[in-house]
N, C-alpha and C positions, 0 to 999 in steps of 0.2 A: 568411492563414497558418493552418495547423493548430494545434491547441493540446492541452497535456496538463495536467491538474490533478492535483497530487501531495498527497494527504491524509496528514498526519502527516510533513510534510517536515522533514528535519534535515540536519546536515552529513555524513551518512554515505551511506546508500543513496539518500535523497531528492535529495541533491545530485548523486550520480553518474547517477541516472536522469534528472534534469533536463539534465545535460550531454549524455547520450546522445541524448535527443530534441531537445534544443536545437540540437545539432550538425547534426541533420537538417532544420533549419528550423522547429522547433516553438516556438510561444510557450509560456511556462511559468508556470502559476499555482501558488502554493505556499501550502498551508493547514497551519497548526498554531496552537498556543496563544500562543506567544511572539513579539510583533511585533518586538522587537529582533533575535532570532535569524533571523527571517524576512527582515528588511531587510538583515542581513549577507549572507545567502544571495543576495538579489536583486542586491546590490552585486557579489558575486563573479561571478555569472552575467553581469550587464551588462558587466562588465570583459572578458569573454571573447566578447562580441558576441552574447549570447543575450538575447532580450526576455523579462523575467520580471516578476512583480508579486506582492506579499504580500496575502493575505486571512486575517487572524488569526480563528480560531475554535477552541473547544475541541470535540474530535470527540465528547465525551460530551454535549454540548449539542446535540440534534438540530436544533433550530430554527436555531442559529447556523451549523452545519454546512451545512444546506441553504441558507441565506442566502449563505453564502461561496461556495458553488458556483454560485448564481445570479449572484452579482456577477461571479465570474470568467468566466462564460458571457457576460455583458453586456460585459465589458471586452475580451474577445478574439473576440467573434462566434460563440460556442458552445465546447463542450468535446468534442474528437474522441477523447481518450483520458483515462480516469480510472485513476490508480494509487493504491492505498490501502495504507498501510504504517504506521500508528500502532504504537508498541511501547512497553510499560512498561519503566521503568528498573529493573534488578535490585536497586537499593538500596530502592526503594519497594515491592517485591512480595514477598509471602510464599509461598514454594513449599512444597507438600505432596504427600506420597506419596498414591497412590489411596485406601488405607485410612483415612487421616487427613484426607481432604478433605471439608469441610462445603459446603453450598450457598453460604454467603457467601465461601468461598475461590475460588469459580468466578465468582461473579456479576460482580464487577468486571471481570474479564478477558472475560467474554461481552459486557459493555456496550462495552469498549474494541475489541475485535476484531470480533465478529460484528454487533452492532447498529449500530455506526458505519459497517460496510460496507454494511449494508442501507440505511441512511439516505443515504449517499453515492450509492448506485446509484439509489435512488428520485428522487434530485435530477436526475440527468443521463440516465437511460435514456428517458424520454419523448421527448426531442428526438432521441436516437439512433435510436429506433424510427421517428420521423417521416422522419429522413434515410436510414434503411435501411443505416446504417454507424456504426461506433464500436468502441471497444475498452475493455474493464473488466478491470484487472489487480490482483491482491490478493496481498500479500506476507504470509508466514507463517513459522513455524518449522517445521523438518523433523520435530519431535515430533507434528506432525499426521499424519504419514505412519507413523512408526515411534516410538511413545511411549517415554519414559523414566520409571521409577517416581519418580525424584526431582522430576520435573516434572508430577506427576499432575494437578494443578488447571490449570496452564497448558496442558498438552496436550489436556485435555478441550475447553477453549475454542478452541483452535487446530483440533482436529479438527471442531468445530461449524462454524467458518469454512469449512474445506476442503470440507465436505460440502455446504454451501450453494453455494459457488462451482462445484464440479463439476455440481451439479444445474443451476445457472444456465446453465453452458456447454451442457448438453443442452437445456434450454428454448430458447435463443437460436440453436441450430443452424438454419442456412438463412435467418436474418433479415438477415445482413450484419453482425451484431454478434458480436464475439469476447469471450468471458469466459474467463479463465485464472487458474490459481493457481500461485504461486512459492513453493516450499518450500526455505527456506534452512537448510542443515545444518552451518554453521560459525559461528565467532565473527567478526564483521566489524570488521577493523582491529586496533589494538593493545589490550593489556590482557586478553588472554584467560586464563581459569583454567588451570592446568596440565593439559597432555594433551588440551586442546580444539583441534581443527583451526581454522586461521584463513584468512582470504582478505580481499582488500581490496574495497571496494564497487565499484570501477571494473572488477574482474574479473567480478562478477556482473551488472552493469547491462546488457551486451549481450543477456542472455536475455530481458529485457523487449522490447526491439527485435524480437528474432527472434519472440516470441509475437505481437506486434502486426502484423508483416509477413507471416509464415508462415500464420497464422490457421488452423491445424488441429490444435493441441494444447490439451488442457484443462489441463495441468500440466507443469511442469518442477521438478525437484529438483536443488538445487546442493549437491554435496559435493566434497571433495577427497580 
């Protein structure tokens, strides 16, 4: 069976993407820090007839993330699709405007978004190159495309990830490997700040399947 590894898996986009691919016959590897939360997601997917397994790892720990992806590849006989979507919680993140941003305001987000994406890609890309097939999908905020001064430090890190993914897409053209960037411009689920557009994860997840199957786009931006 083909497989997808979801890095930064949670009950929102991660679960929705898992269901989207799982419903198409994909085995699902879930990677995040909290084993209990991962086990809950595995139970929910299993109840829906989807084969899934948890591989706990902190995405900021490059060695642990690499090992988790290697373990997932061993468990499922390889990784056909990598989806990368770790996200900071707003309660734990200090947001700064561009003129008030210091290097330390950006560094943690660079570690979370860009460096973990690079680490995850390095873990799975050699096998994809050998097979001449594979998909690499990276989730990001729409501020990577159209920045907001209130999110100066976050948008800088998001833009760095976007730049790297679009460049990766160009590099891998013609190899059979698809790399693409998904920029989400809505609040996902309930609890949005006043005036912020919202959407459900289930409404966004089909974009990932489209990028995986159509294989000709470097980017999709989701807005309402």
